[in-house]
N, C-alpha and C positions, 0 to 999 in steps of 0.2 A: 416480794417474789411475784406478786400478782402483775406488777409493772413488767418483770422480766418475761413472764408467760405472755403478756400482752404484746410486747415487742416481737416475740417469735411469731405469734399469730398474725400480726399486721404484715410482717415480712412474707409469711407463707401465703396470705391472701393476696398479697401484691403479685407474688409469683404466678399464682392461679389466675388472677385477673389478667395479667400480661400474656399468659399463655392463651387464655381464651380469645383475647383481643387479637392476637397474631394469627390465630386460627381462622377467625372470621375475616380479618383484613386480608389474608392471602387468598381465601376463598373467594372473596368479592372482587378484589383488585387484580390478583395475578394467578387466576386459577389454571392457566394453561402453560405456565412456565416449567422448565425442567427441574425436577425434584420437588414440585409444589405439592402433588398428592400425598407422597409419603410424609412430607412436613405437616400437611393439614391433620392427617392422622396422628402424627407424633405430638403435636400441640394439643389435639383434642384428648388423647388419652392421658397427656401430662396434666391437663386441667383437672380431669377426674381424679387422677392420682394425688395431685396436690391438695385439692379441697377435701378429699377423703383423709388425707393426713391431718388437715386442719380439724376436721371432726374427731379424728383419733386424739389429737392433742387437747381437744376440749371435753373429752370424755373422762368421767371419774371412776367408772367400773371396768373390770378386767374384760367382762364379756362385751361391754360396748366397744372397748378398744379393739378386741379381737374382730369383732363384726367389721369395723372399718378397715382393718388390716385385710380381711378377705375381699373387700370391695377394691382395695388398692391393687391386690394381686390378680384381679380379673383384667386389669388394663396395663399395669406397669411392666410385666414381662415383655410386651410387644414393643415398647419405646425404643430399645436399642436396635431392634431389627429395622424399625422405620427410619431411625437415624442413618444407619448404613445405606439403606436403599436411597435416602434423600441424597446423601454424599455421591453415591454411584450415579444416580440420574443427572445430578446437577454438573458433575464433571464430564457428562457426555458418554458414559459407558453403558453398555447394554449387557444385561445378564438374562439367561434363559428362564422361562416361567418355572421350570422345575426346580431351579436352584432357589428362587424366590419362595416357592412353597417349602423347600427343605429349610429355609431360614426360619420358618415359623413353627417348625416341629418342637424345637427346645422350648420356646416361650409357651406352647400349649402343654407341653409336658410339665413345664414349671407350675402352671395353674392347676394342673391335676394333682401334682405332688403336694402342693400347699393345701388344696382343699381336702385331701385324704390323708393329711399329715397325722391325725389321730390314730391312723391305722398302722402307720410304719415308723413315724417320727424320723423321716429322712430329710425333711426340710429344716425343722428345728426341734430339738429334743425337749425344751421346756419354754413356757411362756408365763412371765410374771411381772408384777410392777416393781419398779426400783424403789428401794427403801430410803435412798440418800437423795432423792429428787424433791424439790419444794412443790411439785405438782405431778399428777399421775403420768409416769413415762414408762412405756413398755420396755422389758428387758428380755431378749431372746438368747437362747443357747442353740447355735446353728448346727444343723445336721450336714452330710456330704452333699445332698443335692443343692443346698444353698450356695456352696462353693463352686459347683458346676454352673449354677445360674450366674453367679458373680464373675466367673471367667468369660462367660459368654457375653455378658454386659460390656466387659472390659475390652474384649476382642472387637466386638461391633463398633464400639466408640473409636478405639485406636486405629482400626482399619479405615473407618470413615475420615478421621483426621488425617492419616497418611495420604489418602486419596486427595483431600483438599490442598494439602501442603504440596504434593507433587504437581497439582494444577496451578498452584500459586507461583510456582518458579517461572512458568511460562507466560504469566499474565501481565498486563499492564497495571499501573497503579491503582485504577479504580477497582478492578477485579480482585487485585491483592487485598484491598481494604475489605472487600465483601468476605473473602475467604478468611483472612485473618480474624476479622471479627466474629464470624460464624464458628471458626475453629476454637477460639477462646471460650465462646459461650458453651460449646459442647463439652469442653473439659472441666468446666466450673462444677457440675454435679459429681463427676468423678473425684475431684478433690475433696468435696464435702463428704462424700461416701467413705474416702479414705480416712478421714478423722473419726467418723462415726464407727466404722468397723474396727478400728484400733482403739476405741474407747477413749478418744481424744476430744470428743465433742461435750459441750456443757450439759451436765445432768443426763447424758446418754441420748440427747435429741438427735433424731436422724437429720443430718445437715444436708442431705440430698435435696428434699423439697425446699429447704430454707435457702441453699445456694441457687436454686432455679431463679430466684428473683433477679440475682445479677446476671444469670445466664440468659434470661429472655429480654433483659434490658439490652444486652449486646445483640441478641437476635433482632430486636427492634431496630437498633442502629444499622445492622447489616441489610435489612429488608427495606426500611424506609429511607434512611439517609443515603446509603450506598447502592439502593435499588437491586438488591439481590433478588434473583428470579425474574426480574424484568429484563434484564440484559445479561444472560449468563455466559460463561466461558465456552459452553457448548456450542453455541452459535458462532463465536468467533473461531474456535479451533476447527469445527467441521466445515464451515462455510467461508468465514471471513478470512481466516489465516491461510486457508488452503488455496485461495483465489491467485491465479497467476497475475492478474491485473492489480495495479495499485488502487486501493480505495480509501478515500478520506471521507469522514462524516463531520458535517458542521451542523451546529444548531441554528435557530432563527436569528441569533445575533452574531453570526459568523465567527463563532468560537469553535475550535476543534474539539469534537467529542471523542473521536476515536480514528484510528487508521491501522491498516494491516501491515504484515511484515513486508510484503511487496511494495507498499508505498513508502516504507523506510529505506528501501534500496533505491527508489527513484529520487528521493530528496534526502540527502544526508543530513540536512538540518533538523529532520524530524526525530524526536526522541520522546521517551516517556514524560519528559518535564514539559512538553508543549501542550499536553492535554489540559484543556481549560483556558488556553491562550487565544487571543484574536488572531485569525488567519493573516491579517494585515501585518501584525508584528512578526509573525513567524516567517513570511515570505517577503521581508524587506529587501532581501538581496536578490529577489526574483520579481521584479516589477511587471514584466510582460505576462508572467504567470499569474500574478495577483490580479491584474486587469482583466484577464480572461475569466477568472473566477468570480470577480466582482460583477462584471457584466454578463456572466452566464453564457459566454460566447463559445460554443462548442467548435472544436477544430483541432488541427495538429499544431504541436509546438515542439521546438528542439530544446533538450535539456542535457546537460553534461551529467552522466552517471559514471561515476568513478573517474576514469581518464578518457572515455570515449563519448562521443555525441550520440545521442539516441532521440528518436522521435516518438511522441505519444499523442494519441487522439483522446481529447478530454470530453467527457460526457457528464451531464448533470440530471440528477433524478430527485425530484422534490419528495419530502417525507411528510405525509399528512396523517393527522389523527382526526378522522371524520372531516370537519371543516376547518380545522386549525393547522397551519403550516408549522411543523416541528423543526425543520431543517432541511438539509439536502445531502445527497450522497454524490460525491465526485469520484468519477472512474478514470483511471489513466491506463489506457490500452496501448500497449507497446506495438507501434506500427513501423518500427525502424526497417524491417525487411521489405515491407510494402513500399515504403518511402524510397529505400534505396533501389528497388526494382523499378519503381516509377522513374527515379532519376536516371537510371541506366537507360531505360527505354527512351526517355526524351533525349539523352545524350547520343544514343544510336540514331534517333530520328533526325538529330540536328548536326550530326558529325559526318565527315567523310570518312568512310571505313579504312582508307588506305593511309592518309596522311594525318588523321586525328584533328584536322582543321574543321572549321564550320563548312557545311555544304553550302551550296549556292543560296538556297532558300533561306537557311538560318542566318547567313551572313547578311543578306538583303534586310532582314528583320532587325539584327542587332545594329547595322549601319544606319537604318532609318531612325532608330532611337537615338543613336548618337548625333546625327543631322538634325533632328528636331530640337534636342538639348542646345546644340550650337546655334540653331536659329533663334530660339528664346532668349539666349545669352548674348545674341549678336557677336558671335565668336568666329575664329577662323577654323576651317576644317579642310582636310586634304584626302585625296584618293590616290593610290598607287596601283597600277595594273602591271604585272610582269609575267613573263613565261620563260620557259627553257629553250635556249637556242638550239636548233638542229636535234630536237627531241626524237623525231622519227628515226634519225641516223642511229641513234642510241639503241632504239628498239631493233632496228634492222641488223645491227652489228653485233650486239651482245645479247639480244633477246629481251623478251618482255620483263623477265625477273630483274634484269638490270635496269630497265625502265622504271620498275616500281621502286627500286633502291634509290634511284636518282630523284624520283618524285618525293620520296619519304625524306631524304637527306635535305633536299632543298627547302621543303615545308619546315623542317625542324630548324634549320639555319635561320630562316626568315623569322619564325616565331620567337626564337631565342634572342633576336636582335631588337624586337619591339619593346615598347614600354607598356606598364599596366594601363589598361583603358583602350589600348589599340586593338582594332578588330580585324582578324585575317581570316580569309576562307579560300577554299579551292573553287575556282569559277568554273573550270571545266578542263578536261584533258590535262595539258601541262600549264595551264593558265591560273595565276593566283591573283587575288585582289586584297588590298589592305585599305581600311578607313582609319584616318588619324584625326581624332578630335583635338581641338586647341593647337592645331599645327599649321604654321604658314608655308608657302610654297618653297621658301629656301629650306626651312627645316625639314620638310618632306623630302626634298631633293637630296639633302645631305644624308638622311635615313636610308633612302633607296640606294645611294652611292655605297653606304656602308654594307648594306645586304649584298649588293652586286660583287663588291671586292670579296667578301667572305665566301660567297658562292663559287667565284672563280679561283679561290685559293683552295678550295676543298678538293680533296681526291677520295674517290670511292674505290675501295678495294673489294673485288668480287670474283670469285672463282679463278684467281690468279690474274685477273685483269685490273688495270688502274684506270679508272674512268674519271675524266675532268670535263665538267660542263660550265657554260656561261649562261647569263640571263640578260634580257633586255626589259627595260623599265619606262612606263609612262606615268608622269605625275601631273595631277590637276589640282587646283586649289581655289578656294573662295573665302572672302570675308563676308559673312552674312550680316548685312547692315538692316536696321529697322525699316520695314517698308518695302525692302527689295525682295521680290519673290522671282528674280530671274534665274535663280540657282535651285537645283534640286539633286538629290543623291543620284539620280538617274542621268542627269546632265553631266555631272562630275565623272561618273563612270565612263560616260560616252567620250568626254574629253581626254580622260586617262588612256582609253584605248586608242584614240586617234594619235596620242603622243607615243604610245608604245609602237604603233605601226610605223611612226617617223623614226623611233629609234632603231627599228630593224633596217630601215632604209639607209641609216647612217652606219651601217656595218655591224650592228648587234653588239651585245656586252656593252651597252651604253644606257645612260639615263637621260630621258628627254622630257622637258617641262612642256606642258601644253602651250603656255603663253609664248614660249620661245619658238615652238613648232608653228604657230599662227604667224609669227613674224617672218619666218622663213618661207611660208607658202606664198 
């Protein structure tokens, strides 16, 4: 029987030692975390309660046992209140000070009722040693206030557990493990007390302090292994999850530590399962994004979110612990609206407002780039200049609205005839210019002829009038050979303009190549 008593004592001492260790550990290592202060008081009071029960169990006289019971009841009634406060603070909820004060009214009353029990016997009606136990064990007959206190304990723990479970549903795996481990740890003493109060415990031993050894082992796992209080859900919910910008946290080994809900919307490949995986593996289908993150190159990137393209500006913030780099925070700021406005402004600055073709300046820029590419590749390039025949007569006869309609229709007709890579712009008034990379003179002339015929066959119906116009074309071409610098975009445009002038001299509605015009001069 001594061995059985020794086992209980060792388990109880283990529980007290774990409780004291956790109290000191949290005080030293994590003193400012959410829910830490109530937890420190809870573990401190639990330590005194557990060791007091150990002294009770080692006492042989009833008076000695009752003395240690009184010591226990100076601290034990506050433990459930601190448990509830710890759960509330850890989950990020705030309660008013007066509610906190009210929460301690019943524990203080319990202490008063217990210490004055000889006067009213409302807490327990009798106290004696059990006759059927192999070692001295106290047997109590409880009064009505004991059950009031028991209901208070149960309500505090149950409410705290409910708060943690509700928080658990919205948390990632890491926080779920914190919450689950702590929740099970809080329920262990309740289970032990259930056996004790229903006279199911061996020899009538109070299994509450005994079960606390397992309870604080679970607490230790939650606090040390899963880093409870270090990074609590309160920070995620109130700051991290409420951020509109996507945020991803990597450790120093480029492993994903956490991300918020907005980040999950940015990258559909992110899920709870990627926590703890290298960013390289997670972003294997996004090589451009991975390269930006690897090089910490801040800037804009286009990503497909759902079914639409969006633009994000990526920023990097290092996370330091004094002199040690712990990792980095990557922020994805949605700049789609800004990019779209910028693109629209650039389009407005580079586009002719009436015809939606490049304006003269932008055409020159685009055509110069095409000419440089052709020069480097020693390729052929052609330029077409064309205008609308007798355009002034259209304005004079039908009005400027009709003239605008003719310009718009002509521009659309020409643009729809071109190939990808061809560049077209409004050169001024009713005159247009086209740059054709990889195009010989014969090919350019055929294309100009196609545009000419399409324009001539088009009829514009406006205000009851049927308007038909023709166009004249000038074509110039060059094969840019290595070392030959006799050609430039400017010279080709000048030659095309001269050919256009010759086309008008030949009766208009005509395509004239510059080389043929030179032979005729």
